[in-house]
N, C-alpha and C positions, 0 to 999 in steps of 0.2 A: 740391616735394621735391628735397633735394639730398643726394648720397651723403655728404657731410661731415656730415649730421645724425646719421648711426648708425655712423660711422666714425671713430676716433681715433688718433692716432699710437700709442699704446700697444696697440693691436690691428693694427700693420702690422710685419711683420717681412721684412728683406732678406737675401739670400744664405744662405738656408736649405738645410741638407743633409737630404733626405728622399729615401728610396730608393725608396718605394711610395706607392700612393695611401692606404693605411691610415696610415701615419706623416704624410702631409701634412694628413688629415683630423683626426689627432690633434692636430697643431700648431695648426690653426685653431681647434678646440674648446676648446684651452687658452687661446688669445687671447681669444676670445669669452667665456669664463667668467668671466674678470677681474672684470668688472662686473654679473654675474648673482648676485644673493643668494641665490636659491633653487633654482638650476639648475646642475648640477655640469658639468664637462668631459665626463663619461661620458654624461649626458643628451643634451648637444649632438652629440657624436661619434655616438650612436646615432641621433639625428635624421637628420643628414647621411648617415649610412651608409645608413639605410632608404630615403631619396630615391635614393641612388646606385644602390641595387639595383633600382629601377625603370627605370634607364636611365642612362649616363653623362651628368654634367652637363659634360663637355669640349665646349666650342663650337667648337674648331678655332683654329688660328692659336697654339697654345701655351697657350690658355686654358681655365680651368674655373670654372665658377660653382656651386660645392656649395651647395644651399640646402635649407631646410624650415621647415614651420611647427611650432613646439613648444608643447605644452601647457605651461601654468605660466608661460610668459615673458609679460611686460606691455609689452615694448617690442622694436623691431626693433634688431638689434645685428649689425654685420658686421666682418670682418676679411680682411686680405690678407697673402699671403705670396708672397715671389719666391724661386723655387728657384735654387740655383747650378747645377742639372743638370735637365733636362727628365726626367719620369718617365711611365711609361705610365698613362693615364688612361682608355682606350678612348673618346678623342675621335672625335668624328665625322669627322674627317680622318685618324684614326689617326696624329697626330704627337703627340710628346711634349708635356707641359704643363709650364710652369714659372712660370706666373702663376696663383694661385687666389685668388679673392673669394669668401668664405663669407658667407652671410646666413641669420640665424635670424629668424623673424617670429612674432609672437604666433599662436595657432591661428586665431583668428576673422579674421585680417588678409588673406584672400584677394586683395582688390582692390589694395592696398598692395604685396603681395608680386609681383604680376604687373607693376606699373607700375615697381617697382624692378629686377626682371630685365630689362625691356625697356630702361631706363636704361643698365644694365650692358652689355647686349648692344650698344648704340649705341656706348658708350665703347670697347669693347673690339674694335670693327669697325674701328676707326682705326688704321691701320699705325704712324703717327708716335706715338700714345698709347701703343701697346704697346712700341714701341722705347723710348721715354722711361722707361716704367715699368720696363723691364728694366735700363736704365742707371743708375737710381737706387741711390745708395748708402745712404741713412738714411730711416727712415720719416717724417721730416719733408720730405724731399725728394718722395717718393710723395704724401704729403698735398697738397704744393704743386701737384704735377702734376694731381692730380684737382680741386682748386680752380680752377685755370687752364682744365682742360677743361669744368667746369660753367659758367664764366663766359662761355665762348666759344659755348655751347649754349643 
């Protein structure tokens, strides 16, 4: 399984201005909804927000991985945004978040969901990877960084 299997450059946005967790989740939901035929950005936002209410998906080091299982979805889809300023995300280390990778999986994809979250945690654990993702200026650059990380792991 590769992150690039469900992340495309048209669902990556750099240098985004979002001043709140809600606005960041809205932006991620908009990006994910682009290739969802029967699921709206509102449905995706509600899914991500419902999961967030259970506990923050801010994993530390300025990173959050909002995620959820979505009824009516038939494939895994992801989006990544890089914020121009960190926001309060109630992260485990209480640090502002500026890298957000959202993941929406079909309702019955429990095992796949957990494997992807573990893969994301491994990628974002690396200081160099986080630094390079923050420095990227274009979605294509972000995608290339992820491809390079995948090929080395």
